[in-house]
MIVOZA-439455 format. One line per 5 residues: number of its first residue (from 1); their letters; for each residue x, y, z of N, C-alpha, C, O. Coordinates in nm, 4 decimals, padded with zeros to 6 digits, m for minus. Each point is the difference from the previous one (the first is absolute). Layout:
! MIVOZA-439455
NUM) A) X,Y,Z,X,Y,Z,X,Y,Z,X,Y,Z ~ ...
This chain:
! MIVOZA-439455
1) MEVLR) m00.5173,m03.6213,m07.3498,m00.1411,00.0283,00.0305,m00.0706,m00.1271,00.0491,m00.0860,00.0059,00.0878 ~ 00.1230,m00.1197,m00.1449,m00.0607,m00.1260,00.0436,00.0298,m00.0258,00.1476,m00.0865,m00.0440,00.0758 ~ 00.2114,00.0724,m00.0367,00.0403,m00.0229,00.1392,m00.0827,00.0872,00.0938,m00.0453,m00.0463,00.1047 ~ 00.0260,00.1719,m00.1424,m00.0767,00.0923,00.0835,m00.1429,m00.0498,00.0160,m00.0557,00.0032,00.1098 ~ m00.0030,m00.0489,m00.2188,m00.1376,m00.0506,00.0043,m00.0076,m00.1230,00.0901,m00.0962,m00.0179,00.0747
6) FILLI) 00.1999,m00.0673,m00.0828,00.0060,m00.1215,00.0813,00.0071,00.0350,00.1482,m00.0673,m00.0618,00.0825 ~ 00.1495,00.1615,m00.0494,00.0142,00.0437,00.1396,m00.1329,00.0541,00.0515,m00.0398,m00.0297,00.1126 ~ m00.0284,00.1084,m00.1938,m00.1295,00.0556,00.0401,m00.0998,m00.1117,00.0242,m00.0812,00.0074,00.0922 ~ 00.0872,m00.1111,m00.1749,m00.0906,m00.1139,00.0143,00.0245,m00.0698,00.1333,m00.0944,m00.0372,00.0696 ~ 00.2219,00.0196,m00.0345,00.0355,m00.0644,00.1268,m00.0491,00.0837,00.1175,m00.0551,m00.0538,00.0961
11) LAFLT) 00.0748,00.1847,m00.1035,m00.0439,00.0889,00.1077,m00.1509,m00.0088,00.0176,m00.0497,m00.0053,00.1125 ~ m00.0231,00.0037,m00.2240,m00.1462,m00.0102,00.0062,m00.0393,m00.1336,00.0617,m00.0930,m00.0068,00.0803 ~ 00.1637,m00.0991,m00.1178,m00.0278,m00.1341,00.0525,00.0203,m00.0037,00.1509,m00.0830,m00.0539,00.0731 ~ 00.1931,00.1113,m00.0271,00.0290,00.0031,00.1434,m00.1055,00.0814,00.0740,m00.0410,m00.0362,00.1103 ~ m00.0028,00.1459,m00.1708,m00.1027,00.0842,00.0617,m00.1292,m00.0777,00.0179,m00.0652,00.0097,00.1040
16) VIILT) 00.0284,m00.0868,m00.2057,m00.1228,m00.0810,00.0074,00.0113,m00.1012,00.1135,m00.0951,m00.0211,00.0752 ~ 00.2124,m00.0414,m00.0635,00.0216,m00.0991,00.1059,m00.0186,00.0639,00.1370,m00.0661,m00.0564,00.0872 ~ 00.1244,00.1736,m00.0692,m00.0093,00.0695,00.1289,m00.1448,00.0380,00.0294,m00.0481,m00.0170,00.1120 ~ m00.0208,00.0685,m00.2138,m00.1383,00.0444,00.0192,m00.0914,m00.1166,00.0337,m00.0920,00.0142,00.0804 ~ 00.1170,m00.1293,m00.1415,m00.0852,m00.1163,00.0254,00.0372,m00.0662,00.1326,m00.0744,m00.0836,00.0513
21) GLKGK) 00.1886,00.1208,00.0031,00.0397,m00.0515,00.1307,00.0391,m00.1462,m00.0035,m00.0257,m00.0737,00.0952 ~ 00.0874,00.0311,m00.2036,00.0443,m00.1395,m00.0094,00.1116,m00.0266,00.1003,00.0865,00.0846,00.0228 ~ m00.0899,m00.2032,00.0366,00.1040,m00.0375,00.0952,00.1116,m00.0753,m00.0725,m00.0129,m00.0301,m00.1186 ~ 00.1216,m00.0004,00.1885,00.1145,m00.0672,m00.0614,m00.0380,m00.1315,m00.0671,00.0435,m00.0281,m00.1117 ~ m00.1252,m00.0526,00.1802,m00.0373,m00.1306,m00.0556,m00.0780,00.0159,m00.1292,00.0255,m00.0710,m00.0973
26) ALQDF) m00.1200,00.1634,00.0955,m00.0814,00.0217,m00.1199,00.0893,00.0447,m00.1156,m00.0180,m00.0435,m00.1138 ~ 00.1137,00.1302,00.1437,00.0907,00.0501,m00.1037,00.0867,m00.1137,m00.0536,00.0201,m00.0117,m00.1209 ~ 00.0312,m00.0720,00.2115,00.0827,m00.1136,m00.0416,m00.0797,m00.0947,m00.0883,00.0513,m00.0507,m00.0998 ~ m00.1784,00.0266,00.1369,m00.0855,m00.0896,m00.0784,m00.0203,00.0559,m00.1397,00.0038,m00.0739,m00.0984 ~ m00.0253,00.2051,00.0898,m00.0197,00.0655,m00.1296,00.1264,m00.0103,m00.0853,m00.0061,m00.0356,m00.1176
31) VHRVT) 00.1202,00.0671,00.1780,00.1272,m00.0069,m00.0726,00.0265,m00.1428,m00.0467,00.0486,m00.0221,m00.1110 ~ m00.0810,m00.0748,00.1972,00.0217,m00.1406,m00.0338,m00.0841,m00.0383,m00.1215,00.0473,m00.0699,m00.0897 ~ m00.1721,00.1161,00.0876,m00.0902,m00.0307,m00.1116,00.0521,00.0625,m00.1299,m00.0003,m00.0639,m00.1052 ~ 00.0450,00.1901,00.1142,00.0519,00.0692,m00.1188,00.1248,m00.0714,m00.0517,00.0187,m00.0150,m00.1207 ~ 00.0665,m00.0290,00.2141,00.1228,m00.0693,m00.0397,m00.0328,m00.1304,m00.0706,00.0631,m00.0348,m00.0998
36) QNKDK) m00.1624,m00.0380,00.1517,m00.0394,m00.1265,m00.0628,m00.0524,00.0254,m00.1407,00.0316,m00.0744,m00.0928 ~ m00.1117,00.1796,00.0770,m00.0550,00.0331,m00.1316,00.1121,00.0306,m00.0987,m00.0067,m00.0381,m00.1168 ~ 00.1097,00.1073,00.1652,00.1141,00.0337,m00.0866,00.0711,m00.1283,m00.0432,00.0373,m00.0144,m00.1165 ~ m00.0187,m00.0787,00.2105,00.0717,m00.1237,m00.0309,m00.0769,m00.0850,m00.1010,00.0597,m00.0576,m00.0909 ~ m00.1917,00.0495,00.1065,m00.0816,m00.0830,m00.0901,m00.0053,00.0622,m00.1397,00.0327,m00.0658,m00.0988
41) KD) m00.0737,00.1916,00.0906,m00.0087,00.0729,m00.1282,m00.0812,m00.0767,m00.1028,00.0318,00.0074,m00.1187 ~ m00.1325,m00.0789,00.1574,m00.0834,m00.0744,m00.0953,m00.1214,00.0810,m00.0356,m00.0832,m00.0447,m00.0789
């Protein structure tokens, strides 16, 4: 059930990205920021 909820979350996230019309660079910047936050974990 956790996996299903996770998949739904990803689908919703992708839908938001499409609706907001983010371009590749904006998406990369967002992913980069999230990755940095994960690495720091402070």
